[in-house]
ROSEBA-153342 format. One record per residue (C-alpha): residue in three letters; x, y, z. Coordinates in steps of 0.5 Angstrom, whole numbers, plus 500, padded with zeros to 3 digits. Layout:
! ROSEBA-153342
AlaXYZ...
END
This chain:
! ROSEBA-153342
Ser731676302Val726679307Lys728686305Ala726684298Ala720681300Phe718687304Glu720692298Tyr716688293Gly710688298Leu709681299Val710681306Lys708687311Gly710684318Thr706682324Thr704689325Pro706696322Thr713696326Thr715689327Tyr717683323Asn718676325Pro722672321Thr723666325Gly716665326Ser711660323Leu707662317Thr700660317Val695658312Ala692665312Glu699669311Ala701664305Ile694666302Val696673303Met703672300Ala700669294Asp695674293Arg700679293Ile704676288His698675283Thr695682284Leu702685283Tyr703681277Ala695682274Asn695690276Gly702692278Lys700693285Asp696690291Thr689692291Leu687688297Gln685690304Asn684686311Gly677685313Ser673681318Pro677676320Trp683680317Tyr684674312Gln677673309Pro678678303Tyr684674301Val681668302Asp675670297Tyr680673292Ala684666292Ile678662291Ala675667286Gln682666282Gly683659283Ile689659287Ile685655292Thr679651293Ala673653298Gly674648303Ser681646302Phe684648309Asp681646316Ser683652319Tyr687659316Thr690660323Arg694654323Ser701653321Ile702651313Thr706645311Arg711646306Ala707642301Glu701646302Met705652301Ala708649294Ala702648292Ile699655293Leu705658290His705653284Arg698656282Val700663282Ile706662278Thr703658273Tyr698664272
END
């Protein structure tokens, strides 16, 4: 599963050379994965790049595309709950 997610470009690791499959997923990381699914479906490739903070372009894109709403999360750096992840993925999959 991890290999397929990497090959499809949905996950890229915690650094260019490391991946942490046992770590917890943050809200920002979940939004990034959702955005990648969305852009791959819509454009055939991931067109977003890191900003400042690194996740801001992804948050802005997710809001613009209706994947999340502004103010939905108290922090993008905290761990995401399963329910929150399911809600985000549901909005992407029903695109």
